[in-house]
Steps between C-alpha positions, in 0.01 A plus 500: 500500500540812283453862609153496347365205703468693825386840621793748516357657816423201723660207313174301495474268198239587238220259423500469121172312488273712279157558646204473269197716560200311627139602470467769763278423796261779595705618800834519317446849363388623842821365653704672227313826553555484873874440451559762226611827663339739248120487488396644162240373245388188684228403250734535203767297678250225580407481131869467406542230767210299357606552137853378571370218724758579765568298811592632840773233522664651194458869579553538876865379515592746224299775669690443827830536313379815328376657823837440667695638203692824525297653215172451682642622832656812350347835600224347708372277219472777241610265222261212567314436174123502490370148556342494152840580347668230708240243391479605133877492459533157660737643759471186715736348240771763562834358602614805694829683475813330368752620758793364298403716202474807723855470632672817384809455292768762490490677162770381265649847448593504870691174482870542431595392151847412615672419823582821684858549616462594867816715523409694186147547631627634836739738321217626278278565804786695663546711183125566498530611866247260648481509883724263702203278592462415128867475407568155645174329401481231234341574161196281569440679834484849351180674392390445141571858391869463601525168315341648187728806504809281535393260222428789260857631529657161421 
C-alpha cells in the first residue's frame, strides 16, 4: 500500500470506486440544505442541484469531509463558501489537502554546502564571542542566523 492509499490522519483506506450521480430524488436537495452549514440562496442552490442532477450519496460524504476540515472550522466558519459556490464549482470532487506536499523543506541556502569542521566551527564561535551555551553546540543545532554567518565567511 502506498502513502496515497490511506488517509494521513486516521490511516483508513480510501475507497477509489468513483460514484456516478444519479437522478436526484425530491428529498435529496432538502437533505443537502439541512446539512450545509451556511444557509444562503436556497432557491438558486436548488436550481443548481437539479441542473447538475446531483445525488445525496455523492455529495454528503464530501460535505462531511469539508465541514470537518480545518479551513471550514477556522475563525468560527468564516471561510465556508456559499452553498451555490460549493455546488457550482463541483467541490464535492475535491480531494482535500496533500499533507506530503505541505511538508516544509529547509531552504537550500541554509543547508551546508560542505561538511563543517567542528573544531574550526567552535574556534570561530569563540572568536565571534558567542555565549558559552552556544560554544559547544553542533552546527546543525545552532540557529539559522549563526549557520549563515559562519558559511558566509568560509
